[in-house]
Residue frames relative to the residue before (quaternion, step in Angstrom):
aa qw qx qy qz dx dy dz
M 1.0000 0.0000 0.0000 0.0000 0.00 0.00 0.00
S 0.4448 -0.7105 0.4736 0.2704 3.59 -0.84 0.94
E 0.6381 -0.5506 0.3924 0.3683 3.55 -1.25 0.54
K 0.6407 0.5349 -0.3219 0.4470 3.59 1.01 -0.84
L 0.6666 0.4903 -0.2999 0.4747 3.58 0.94 -0.91
W 0.6427 0.5270 -0.3226 0.4528 3.56 0.98 -0.85
T 0.6487 0.5143 -0.3115 0.4665 3.60 0.94 -0.85
E 0.6479 0.5115 -0.3206 0.4645 3.59 0.98 -0.81
L 0.6420 0.5150 -0.3217 0.4681 3.58 0.99 -0.77
E 0.6369 0.5187 -0.3292 0.4658 3.58 1.01 -0.75
K 0.6420 0.5160 -0.3191 0.4689 3.58 1.00 -0.80
I 0.6489 0.5081 -0.3133 0.4718 3.58 0.97 -0.85
D 0.6386 0.5225 -0.3246 0.4623 3.59 1.01 -0.80
I 0.6196 0.5333 -0.3442 0.4617 3.59 1.02 -0.75
L 0.6653 0.4950 -0.2977 0.4729 3.58 0.91 -0.93
R 0.6551 0.5186 -0.3179 0.4481 3.58 0.92 -0.85
E 0.6842 0.4934 -0.2843 0.4556 3.58 0.92 -0.92
R 0.7435 0.4417 -0.2389 0.4416 3.57 0.78 -1.01
M 0.7984 0.3037 -0.1466 0.4988 3.57 0.95 -0.83
G 0.4413 -0.7151 0.4510 0.3008 3.61 1.22 -0.08
L 0.3736 0.7394 -0.4737 0.2988 3.58 1.10 0.72
D 0.4413 -0.6217 0.5433 0.3515 3.54 -1.25 0.25
Y 0.7449 -0.4316 0.2651 0.4342 3.57 -1.30 0.25
E 0.6860 0.4974 -0.2947 0.4417 3.60 0.81 -0.98
Q 0.6489 0.5124 -0.3157 0.4656 3.60 0.96 -0.83
A 0.6599 0.5030 -0.3036 0.4683 3.58 0.95 -0.90
R 0.6505 0.5153 -0.3139 0.4613 3.60 0.96 -0.84
T 0.6578 0.5065 -0.3057 0.4663 3.60 0.96 -0.85
A 0.6639 0.4988 -0.3078 0.4644 3.59 0.91 -0.89
L 0.6469 0.5146 -0.3118 0.4685 3.58 1.01 -0.81
A 0.6490 0.5085 -0.3164 0.4691 3.58 1.01 -0.79
E 0.6503 0.5139 -0.3152 0.4622 3.61 0.99 -0.80
A 0.7043 0.4399 -0.2536 0.4961 3.58 1.12 -0.66
G 0.4909 -0.6899 0.4178 0.3293 3.59 1.24 0.15
G 0.7094 -0.4654 0.2555 0.4635 3.56 1.11 0.64
D 0.5574 0.5989 -0.3871 0.4252 3.60 1.28 -0.05
V 0.3776 -0.7657 0.4782 0.2062 3.58 -0.44 1.24
V 0.6551 0.5135 -0.3223 0.4509 3.60 0.91 -0.87
R 0.6600 0.4904 -0.3083 0.4783 3.59 0.93 -0.84
A 0.6325 0.5266 -0.3290 0.4629 3.59 1.02 -0.79
L 0.6338 0.5200 -0.3288 0.4688 3.60 0.99 -0.80
A 0.6647 0.4999 -0.3045 0.4643 3.57 0.95 -0.86
L 0.6412 0.5255 -0.3256 0.4547 3.60 0.96 -0.81
V 0.6711 0.4863 -0.2973 0.4740 3.56 0.92 -0.92
E 0.6582 0.5251 -0.3139 0.4388 3.57 0.92 -0.89
R 0.7146 0.4189 -0.2464 0.5032 3.59 0.99 -0.81
G 0.4662 -0.6990 0.4365 0.3216 3.60 1.22 -0.17
E 0.4704 0.6988 -0.4216 0.3355 3.60 1.22 0.38
S 0.5584 0.6092 -0.3905 0.4058 3.56 1.26 -0.08
N 0.4067 -0.7044 0.5285 0.2433 3.58 -1.12 0.67
M 0.3009 0.8051 -0.4736 0.1925 3.57 1.22 0.32
T 0.7288 0.4084 -0.2526 0.4881 3.61 1.08 -0.55
E 0.3495 0.7483 -0.4992 0.2622 3.58 1.25 0.18
G 0.8178 0.1883 -0.1660 0.5178 3.55 -0.74 1.07
T 0.7110 0.3517 -0.2550 0.5530 3.59 1.24 -0.06
E 0.5695 -0.5920 0.4474 0.3536 3.52 -1.27 0.33
R 0.4677 -0.6582 0.4996 0.3137 3.60 -0.94 0.82
E 0.4276 -0.6934 0.5144 0.2679 3.55 -1.02 0.76
S 0.6498 -0.5429 0.3609 0.3908 3.55 -1.20 0.50
G 0.5925 0.5683 -0.3666 0.4377 3.61 1.10 -0.59
D 0.6450 0.5091 -0.3192 0.4722 3.57 1.02 -0.78
M 0.6263 0.5403 -0.3349 0.4513 3.55 1.03 -0.78
W 0.6761 0.4865 -0.2972 0.4667 3.60 0.90 -0.90
T 0.6168 0.5374 -0.3470 0.4587 3.59 1.04 -0.72
G 0.6720 0.4917 -0.2894 0.4721 3.58 0.93 -0.90
L 0.6489 0.5201 -0.3072 0.4627 3.56 1.03 -0.83
K 0.6419 0.5102 -0.3185 0.4756 3.59 1.00 -0.82
H 0.6357 0.5288 -0.3253 0.4586 3.57 1.03 -0.79
K 0.6598 0.5002 -0.3096 0.4675 3.61 0.95 -0.83
F 0.6467 0.5049 -0.3229 0.4718 3.60 1.00 -0.78
K 0.6174 0.5350 -0.3406 0.4654 3.58 1.05 -0.72
Q 0.6500 0.5042 -0.3118 0.4755 3.59 0.98 -0.84
L 0.6478 0.5177 -0.3153 0.4615 3.58 0.97 -0.87
K 0.6465 0.5347 -0.3130 0.4452 3.56 1.00 -0.85
Q 0.7128 0.4436 -0.2510 0.4818 3.59 1.08 -0.70
A 0.5558 0.6072 -0.3960 0.4070 3.62 1.22 -0.26
R 0.2687 -0.7699 0.5638 0.1312 3.56 -1.22 0.54
L 0.2732 -0.6991 0.6319 0.1932 3.54 -1.25 0.59
N 0.0713 -0.8090 0.5835 -0.0022 3.56 -0.73 1.09
V 0.2063 -0.7201 0.6482 0.1369 3.55 -1.01 0.88
K 0.0458 -0.8268 0.5597 -0.0320 3.56 -0.65 1.16
H 0.0509 -0.7479 0.6612 0.0311 3.48 -1.31 0.58
D 0.8281 -0.0451 -0.0412 0.5573 3.56 -0.66 1.17
E 0.6807 -0.5265 0.2586 0.4388 3.58 0.92 1.03
K 0.5852 0.5259 -0.3910 0.4776 3.61 1.22 0.34
T 0.4164 -0.6986 0.5236 0.2538 3.56 -0.94 0.90
V 0.2250 -0.7862 0.5683 0.0909 3.53 -0.71 1.16
F 0.7909 -0.0041 0.0664 0.6083 3.55 1.02 -0.89
S 0.0008 0.7971 -0.6031 0.0303 3.57 -0.94 0.91
V 0.0700 0.7836 -0.6099 0.0958 3.56 -0.94 0.94
S 0.5537 -0.5900 0.4495 0.3785 3.60 -1.14 0.53
V 0.6480 -0.5565 0.3579 0.3773 3.58 -1.14 0.62
P 0.6724 0.4814 -0.3427 0.4458 3.68 0.77 -0.80
V 0.6465 0.5006 -0.3283 0.4729 3.60 0.98 -0.78
G 0.6332 0.5368 -0.3213 0.4557 3.59 1.01 -0.80
L 0.6547 0.5004 -0.3085 0.4751 3.56 1.00 -0.82
L 0.6457 0.5089 -0.3215 0.4698 3.59 1.00 -0.77
L 0.6369 0.5166 -0.3264 0.4699 3.58 1.01 -0.78
A 0.6572 0.5046 -0.3087 0.4671 3.59 0.92 -0.88
Y 0.6383 0.5186 -0.3243 0.4674 3.59 0.99 -0.82
G 0.6598 0.5135 -0.3061 0.4553 3.58 0.94 -0.90
V 0.6499 0.5096 -0.3136 0.4686 3.58 0.99 -0.81
L 0.6894 0.4875 -0.2857 0.4533 3.59 0.93 -0.88
R 0.6540 0.5381 -0.3163 0.4273 3.62 1.10 -0.58
R 0.7330 0.3804 -0.2212 0.5188 3.60 1.12 -0.57
P 0.4670 -0.7155 0.4401 0.2762 3.60 -0.62 1.11
G 0.6638 0.5029 -0.3157 0.4548 3.62 0.92 -0.83
L 0.6769 0.4722 -0.2831 0.4884 3.57 0.96 -0.85
R 0.5850 0.5817 -0.3671 0.4297 3.56 1.12 -0.65
M 0.6706 0.4833 -0.2949 0.4794 3.60 0.91 -0.90
L 0.6348 0.5155 -0.3228 0.4766 3.58 1.03 -0.78
G 0.6375 0.5324 -0.3126 0.4609 3.59 1.05 -0.78
V 0.6492 0.5009 -0.3118 0.4800 3.58 0.98 -0.84
A 0.6462 0.5038 -0.3205 0.4752 3.59 0.97 -0.81
G 0.6487 0.5190 -0.3117 0.4611 3.58 1.00 -0.82
L 0.6392 0.5139 -0.3214 0.4734 3.60 1.03 -0.77
A 0.6393 0.5227 -0.3305 0.4571 3.60 0.99 -0.79
V 0.6623 0.4883 -0.3061 0.4788 3.59 0.94 -0.87
A 0.6462 0.5219 -0.3177 0.4572 3.60 0.96 -0.86
A 0.6524 0.5010 -0.3156 0.4730 3.58 0.99 -0.79
F 0.6549 0.5184 -0.3059 0.4570 3.56 0.98 -0.84
R 0.7523 0.3821 -0.1970 0.4993 3.60 1.02 -0.80
H 0.4802 -0.7270 0.3908 0.2968 3.61 1.29 0.32
Y 0.2445 0.7333 -0.5809 0.2551 3.55 0.76 1.06
S 0.1642 -0.7761 0.5969 0.1200 3.58 -1.21 0.44
L 0.2798 -0.7257 0.6072 0.1627 3.53 -1.25 0.58
E 0.0197 -0.8105 0.5847 -0.0308 3.58 -0.67 1.11
M 0.2551 -0.7195 0.6204 0.1800 3.52 -1.16 0.66
D 0.1744 -0.7882 0.5875 0.0564 3.55 -0.61 1.20
P 0.3683 -0.7546 0.4898 0.2348 3.63 -0.52 1.10
A 0.6341 -0.5189 0.4108 0.3997 3.54 -1.30 0.35
E 0.6323 -0.5423 0.3930 0.3894 3.58 -1.17 0.58
E 0.6354 0.5336 -0.3243 0.4543 3.61 0.99 -0.83
Q 0.6627 0.5043 -0.3006 0.4649 3.56 0.99 -0.87
R 0.6161 0.5426 -0.3504 0.4509 3.61 1.05 -0.70
R 0.6566 0.5044 -0.3108 0.4667 3.58 0.97 -0.84
E 0.6588 0.5140 -0.3121 0.4521 3.58 0.97 -0.85
D 0.7279 0.4367 -0.2416 0.4701 3.54 0.94 -0.89
S 0.2348 -0.8316 0.4693 0.1819 3.58 1.34 -0.23
G 0.7826 -0.3900 0.1825 0.4495 3.53 0.78 1.08
D 0.4796 0.6743 -0.4518 0.3336 3.62 1.18 0.01
W 0.7678 0.2508 -0.1357 0.5737 3.57 1.12 -0.63
E 0.1974 -0.8237 0.5266 0.0722 3.53 -0.35 1.23
G 0.6540 -0.4626 0.3263 0.5018 3.59 1.22 -0.13
A 0.4221 -0.6923 0.5228 0.2630 3.53 -1.09 0.68
E 0.0981 -0.7841 0.6102 0.0573 3.54 -0.99 0.76
F 0.0928 -0.7803 0.6183 0.0139 3.52 -0.90 0.99
R 0.2589 -0.7662 0.5699 0.1456 3.54 -0.61 1.11
V 0.2063 -0.7791 0.5841 0.0960 3.54 -0.88 0.99
């Protein structure tokens, strides 16, 4: 067996062991990365490899993608703005917990509705600012969601 073939097999074995890929998926990812194992690992981890084209994604890949989305959500911010100035800013998970807490308590629920009415009357806006990592990945295609209240 030639040295070049042996080295390629070792690289494929590394990908198979670390990422739980089958032989064909590991070979495809390695080819897309130009033979660079570290780059192939990064491509597979980010889900940018075409290794699963025509095949069903494995459950491990699904969990990796789901964890990545939760990480992005955790880094995103909810901003309350008035006249383009940020009045209040909180991470998305904390904002969701606050909203849940307000909705669970009848007294706070009425206060929340009154606060929304005042915010709407005074032209406040609620914006979701994506994580810095997500902005780089999207390369400016997504400027952030804005919800007028």
